[in-house]
C-alpha positions as a printed Julia matrix, in Angstrom:
89×3 Matrix{Float64}:
 95.43  127.8   132.16
 94.13  130.4   134.6
 92.77  129.54  138.03
 90.18  131.27  140.18
 90.76  132.22  143.82
 89.93  128.65  144.9
 92.47  127.05  142.57
 89.82  125.85  140.12
 90.17  126.21  136.38
 87.87  128.63  134.6
 85.97  125.69  133.14
 85.31  124.02  136.49
 84.27  127.39  137.95
 81.74  127.86  135.13
 80.41  124.35  135.68
 80.07  124.98  139.42
 78.05  128.13  138.74
 75.62  126.08  136.64
 74.91  123.65  139.48
 71.95  124.09  141.75
 72.69  125.89  145.0
 73.55  123.45  147.8
 70.52  124.48  149.87
 68.16  123.78  146.96
 69.7   120.35  146.37
 69.57  119.5   150.08
 65.9   120.52  150.26
 65.16  118.39  147.2
 66.72  115.35  148.89
 64.8   115.98  152.14
 61.55  116.4   150.18
 62.19  113.14  148.33
 62.88  111.3   151.6
 59.73  112.71  153.19
 57.58  111.87  150.14
 58.91  108.31  150.12
 58.31  107.94  153.87
 54.72  109.2   153.47
 54.01  106.82  150.57
 55.44  103.91  152.53
 53.32  104.84  155.58
 50.21  104.8   153.36
 51.18  101.25  152.39
 51.72  100.32  156.05
 55.51  100.1   155.71
 58.17  101.87  157.74
 61.85  101.72  156.86
 63.55  102.28  160.22
 66.79  103.68  158.82
 65.37  105.91  156.06
 67.68  108.92  155.97
 69.66  111.21  153.7
 73.36  111.17  152.93
 75.45  113.9   151.39
 78.22  113.08  148.97
 81.12  115.18  147.84
 84.28  116.54  149.32
 85.62  119.82  150.63
 84.87  122.54  148.13
 82.48  120.32  146.16
 79.26  119.51  148.01
 78.32  116.87  145.43
 74.71  115.83  145.79
 72.46  114.1   148.28
 71.15  110.57  148.32
 68.08  109.08  149.95
 69.49  106.23  152.03
 66.94  103.44  152.41
 69.04  101.75  155.07
 68.47   98.22  156.26
 65.27   96.51  157.3
 64.02   93.16  158.56
 63.0    90.45  156.1
 59.24   90.9   156.74
 59.52   94.63  155.92
 61.47   93.85  152.73
 58.83   91.32  151.7
 56.03   93.82  152.37
 57.86   96.44  150.31
 58.37   93.96  147.46
 54.69   93.08  147.55
 53.61   96.74  147.35
 56.01   97.4   144.47
 54.83   94.3   142.59
 51.16   95.3   142.99
 51.94   98.81  141.74
 53.94   97.49  138.78
 51.08   95.17  137.79
 48.7    98.09  137.22
């Protein structure tokens, strides 16, 4: 098996080239977080810890996650109510 300059096999190198660039993926996660925050604001809800989190390890940036964080019970109930109303349509 041959390895590239980073110690990766040819197959893993080809797979890495097929992935989206890190900047594009990071922007996608930020856009998703911002869209969710805007929709929640329209519903009168604010998640205080709404953030993004990167996954992965050195040499493999992985992907990003929208972290909803924690919230008080009244906020969770308001969010559940909005989701239930939307699902009932």
